[in-house]
C-alpha positions in Angstrom: 110.5 105.6 101.3 110.9 101.8 101.6 108.3 99.3 100.5 106.0 98.0 103.2 107.2 100.4 105.9 105.7 103.6 107.1 102.1 104.9 107.0 102.8 107.0 103.9 103.7 103.9 101.9 100.6 101.9 103.0 98.3 104.9 102.4 99.6 105.2 98.8 99.5 101.4 98.3 95.9 101.2 99.5 94.8 104.0 97.2 96.6 102.5 94.2 95.0 99.0 94.9 91.4 100.3 94.9 91.1 100.2 91.1 92.7 96.7 91.0 90.1 95.4 93.5 87.3 97.0 91.5 88.5 95.4 88.3 89.0 92.0 90.0 85.5 92.0 91.5 84.0 93.0 88.1 85.8 89.9 86.5 87.9 92.2 84.3 91.5 91.6 83.3 94.1 93.1 85.7 97.0 92.9 83.2 97.0 96.5 82.0 96.3 98.0 85.3 98.9 95.8 87.0 101.6 97.1 84.7 100.4 100.7 85.2 100.3 100.2 89.0 103.9 98.8 89.0 105.3 101.6 86.9 103.5 104.2 88.9 104.6 102.8 92.3 108.2 102.5 91.1 108.2 106.0 89.8 106.9 107.3 93.2 109.3 105.1 95.2 112.4 105.7 93.2 111.5 109.3 92.6 111.4 110.0 96.3 114.7 108.1 96.8 116.4 110.0 93.9 116.9 106.8 91.9 114.4 107.3 89.1 117.0 107.9 86.4 119.0 104.8 87.4 115.7 102.8 87.3 114.9 104.1 83.8 118.4 103.3 82.5 118.4 99.9 84.1 115.0 98.9 82.8 115.9 100.0 79.3 119.1 98.1 79.5 117.6 94.8 80.6 114.5 95.1 78.3 116.8 95.8 75.4 119.0 92.9 76.2 116.1 90.5 76.5 114.5 91.8 73.3 117.7 91.6 71.3 118.6 88.1 72.6 115.1 86.9 71.7 116.0 87.7 68.1 119.4 86.1 68.4 118.4 83.1 70.5 119.6 80.5 68.0 123.1 81.8 68.2 126.0 79.7 69.7 126.3 79.3 73.5 129.0 82.1 73.8 126.3 84.6 72.8 124.2 83.5 75.8 127.0 84.1 78.2 127.8 87.5 76.8 124.1 88.4 77.3 124.1 87.0 80.8 127.2 89.0 81.8 125.7 92.2 80.3 122.5 91.6 82.2 124.5 91.1 85.5 126.6 94.2 84.9 124.2 96.7 86.7 124.0 94.4 89.7 127.8 94.1 89.7 128.2 97.9 89.7 125.8 98.2 92.6 127.6 95.6 94.6 131.0 97.0 93.9 129.7 100.5 94.8 128.8 99.1 98.3 132.5 98.5 99.0 134.3 101.0 96.7 133.5 104.7 97.2 134.0 105.9 93.6 131.0 103.8 92.5 129.0 104.5 95.6 126.7 106.8 93.8 125.3 103.9 91.7 122.5 102.6 93.9 119.3 100.9 92.9 116.9 99.3 95.4 115.6 95.9 94.1 118.3 95.5 91.5 119.1 92.0 92.6 115.6 90.7 92.1 115.0 92.5 88.8 118.3 91.3 87.5 117.5 87.6 88.3 114.2 88.0 86.4 116.0 89.2 83.3 118.6 86.5 83.5 115.9 83.9 83.8 114.2 85.2 80.6 117.6 85.1 78.8 118.3 81.5 79.8 114.7 80.4 78.9 115.0 82.0 75.5 118.2 80.1 74.8 116.8 76.8 76.1 113.7 77.2 73.8 111.2 77.2 76.7 109.6 80.4 75.5 107.4 80.2 72.4 106.8 83.9 72.3 108.0 87.1 74.1 105.4 89.8 74.5 107.0 93.1 75.3 104.2 94.3 77.6 104.4 91.0 79.6 108.2 91.3 79.8 107.9 94.8 81.1 105.4 93.8 83.7 107.5 90.8 84.8 110.7 92.8 85.2 109.0 95.7 86.9 106.5 93.8 89.0 106.3 96.1 92.0 105.1 93.9 94.9 108.2 91.7 94.9 110.8 94.3 93.8 112.5 94.9 97.1 112.5 91.5 99.0 111.2 88.9 96.6 109.8 86.3 96.2 111.5 85.5 92.8 108.8 84.5 90.3 109.2 82.6 87.0 108.3 84.2 83.7 106.1 81.4 82.3 104.2 81.0 85.6 103.7 84.8 85.9 102.4 85.1 82.3 100.0 82.3 83.0 98.5 84.3 85.8 98.1 87.5 83.9 96.9 85.9 80.6 93.3 86.0 81.6 91.0 87.5 84.1 90.7 85.3 87.2 86.9 85.6 87.4 84.9 87.1 90.3 84.8 84.0 92.5 88.5 83.3 92.0 89.3 86.9 92.7 87.3 87.0 95.9 89.4 84.1 97.2 92.6 85.9 96.1 91.3 89.1 97.8 90.6 87.2 101.0 94.0 85.5 101.0 95.8 88.7 100.0 94.4 90.8 102.8 95.2 88.0 105.3 98.8 87.8 104.0 99.2 91.5 104.1 98.0 91.6 107.7 100.0 88.6 108.8 103.1 90.0 107.1 102.8 93.4 108.8 102.4 91.6 112.2 105.5 89.5 111.7 107.7 91.8 109.7 106.9 95.2 111.3 105.6 94.4 114.8 107.5 91.3 115.8 110.6 92.2 113.9 110.6 95.7 115.4 110.2 94.3 118.9 113.0 91.8 118.5 115.3 94.6 117.2 114.4 97.1 119.9 114.3 94.8 122.9 116.6 91.9 122.1 119.2 92.9 119.6 119.7 96.6 120.3 120.5 96.4 124.0 123.1 93.6 123.6 126.8 94.6 124.1 129.1 94.2 121.1 131.5 91.8 122.7 131.4 88.7 124.9 130.6 85.1 124.2 127.2 85.3 126.0 126.2 88.4 124.1 127.3 86.8 120.8 125.3 83.7 121.4 122.2 85.7 122.4 122.7 87.8 119.3 122.8 84.7 117.1 119.5 83.5 118.4 117.9 86.9 118.4 119.1 87.7 114.9 117.9 84.4 113.5 114.4 85.0 114.9 114.5 88.7 113.8 115.5 87.9 110.2 112.9 85.2 110.0 110.1 87.4 111.2 111.3 90.4 109.1 112.0 88.5 105.9 109.1 86.2 106.0 106.8 89.1 107.0 107.9 91.3 104.0 107.6 88.3 101.7 104.1 87.7 102.9 103.2 91.3 102.3 104.6 91.1 98.8 102.6 87.9 98.1 99.5 89.5 99.5 99.9 92.6 97.3 100.5 90.3 94.3 97.3 88.4 95.0 95.3 91.7 95.0 96.7 92.2 91.5 95.6 88.7 90.4 99.1 87.3 90.5 99.7 84.2 92.6 103.2 85.0 93.8 104.9 81.9 95.0 105.5 81.2 98.7 109.0 81.9 100.0 109.0 80.4 103.5 107.5 77.1 104.5 108.2 76.4 108.2 112.0 76.2 107.6 112.8 75.4 111.3 111.2 72.0 110.9 113.8 71.0 108.4 115.9 67.9 109.3 118.9 68.7 107.2 120.3 71.7 105.3 119.1 70.4 101.9 115.6 70.4 103.1 116.1 73.7 104.9 117.0 75.5 101.6 113.8 74.2 100.1 111.9 75.9 102.8 113.8 79.2 103.5 113.8 81.8 100.8 112.8 78.9 98.6 112.3 81.0 95.4 116.0 82.1 95.6 117.3 78.6 96.4 115.3 76.9 93.7 116.3 79.7 91.2 120.0 79.0 92.0 119.4 75.3 91.9 117.8 75.4 88.4 120.0 78.0 86.8 123.4 77.6 88.5 123.7 74.2 90.1 121.8 72.0 87.6 123.3 73.7 84.6 126.8 73.3 85.9 126.3 69.6 87.0 124.5 68.5 83.8 127.1 70.3 81.6 130.0 68.7 83.6 128.5 65.2 83.3 127.8 65.7 79.6 131.3 66.8 78.9 132.8 64.2 81.4 134.9 66.9 83.1 135.4 64.8 86.2 136.1 61.1 86.8 133.8 60.9 89.7 130.3 62.3 89.0 130.0 63.3 92.7 132.8 65.8 92.1 130.5 67.8 89.8 127.8 67.8 92.5 130.2 69.1 95.2 131.6 71.7 92.9 128.1 72.7 91.9 127.2 73.3 95.5 130.3 75.4 96.0 129.6 77.5 92.9 125.9 77.9 93.8 126.4 78.9 97.4 129.2 81.3 96.6 126.9 82.8 94.0 124.3 83.3 96.8 126.9 85.0 99.0 128.0 87.3 96.2 124.3 88.1 95.5 124.1 89.6 98.9 127.3 91.6 98.5 131.1 91.6 98.2 131.9 92.1 101.8 134.0 89.3 103.4 131.2 88.1 105.7 128.9 87.5 102.7 131.6 85.5 100.9 132.3 83.5 104.1 128.5 82.9 104.5 128.4 81.4 101.0 131.5 79.3 101.6 130.1 78.0 104.9 126.8 76.9 103.3 128.6 75.3 100.4 130.5 73.2 103.0 127.3 72.3 104.7 125.6 71.2 101.5 128.6 69.1 100.5 128.6 67.5 104.0 124.8 66.9 103.7 125.3 65.2 100.4 128.2 63.0 101.7 126.2 61.9 104.7 123.2 61.0 102.6 125.4 58.9 100.3 127.9 57.2 102.7 126.3 57.0 106.1 123.1 55.0 106.2 122.1 55.8 109.8 121.7 59.5 108.7 118.7 58.7 106.5 117.1 56.5 109.2 117.7 59.2 111.9 115.8 61.8 109.8 112.7 59.6 109.7 112.4 58.7 113.4 110.6 60.9 115.9 113.4 61.6 118.4 115.9 61.5 115.5 113.9 64.1 113.6 113.8 66.4 116.6 117.6 66.0 117.0 118.3 66.7 113.3 115.9 69.7 113.3 117.8 71.2 116.3 121.2 70.6 114.7 120.0 72.1 111.4 118.6 75.2 113.2 121.9 75.8 115.0 123.9 75.3 111.9 121.8 77.8 110.1 121.8 80.2 113.0 125.6 80.2 113.1 125.5 80.9 109.4 123.4 84.0 110.0 125.8 85.1 112.7 128.5 85.0 109.9 126.1 86.8 107.6 125.4 89.6 110.1 129.1 90.6 110.0 129.3 90.6 113.8 132.2 88.1 113.8 134.3 90.3 111.3 
């Protein structure tokens, strides 16, 4: 069983959300039930998929690492990197297992998103951004069910702020209204439109030929947007019903006038996570230690590192690495044009220029998704 697909899943989800709605309308805290809901849904989901043991080991591993590092958070920087590497180890095993048969048995749905949650907690512990670490809140954050399979990627402090107190009846009524709307809209986009695009556009296309490849590029871009944005919307809606204001993940990305803006609109919780915890840390550290004569070198290498990390996050297959390298080149080009070609900034602010830039940006991204799909490999 896969989250947000099939009548059985939605039947179980609806039954499990009834107590949450009752508590919310009564103005009661949803913190305890939300944790119980997440653990119960994960046990059902992973139990049916034969992954329950892996989930238990993974959760114990990540929770133990976070708890131990909280006690050792004032240790030197090498301790942080050891903790981060250990936190990333289960994700690495899953990704290696996708391309290497001996480790193929190690599979865990949602491991990417849960791992990023754990790494964020470790980095915030080291940076001193967390004043306390409540074990129950940490469990709830790491195992938060609505966003386990396709995001969005929340932040620990923001999440804890939502669950700290009951939202109140009036506030919950608004969350309930928005949540149901997002669930319905997400099902329409992710299941209905995505299914139609797959069945009537992508599936009939021949595997070879320039025309078929171009058609596939456009169809796959629209399919992935409907599918991914739809599933994100359903996750957000479910979170709302639990009293958690899960952040938005897609904000009209095809209106973007350059790739930098695009990544602030498409899967924005992933791109901002990578910006804050990979790009910014690398660039600031490089500038502080004066690793490069030209400060822009740090920025360009930061984009390379960040986008390659994004590619690896999807998998170790060559097309994922090529996808990351392609977007690192686009981000560096975007930065160079902003810095050295003044007409570029003016073009993005004019009516006809904005349309032109949006069309170019769309096609650059669509070609990137063609690489991502593996059709060219």
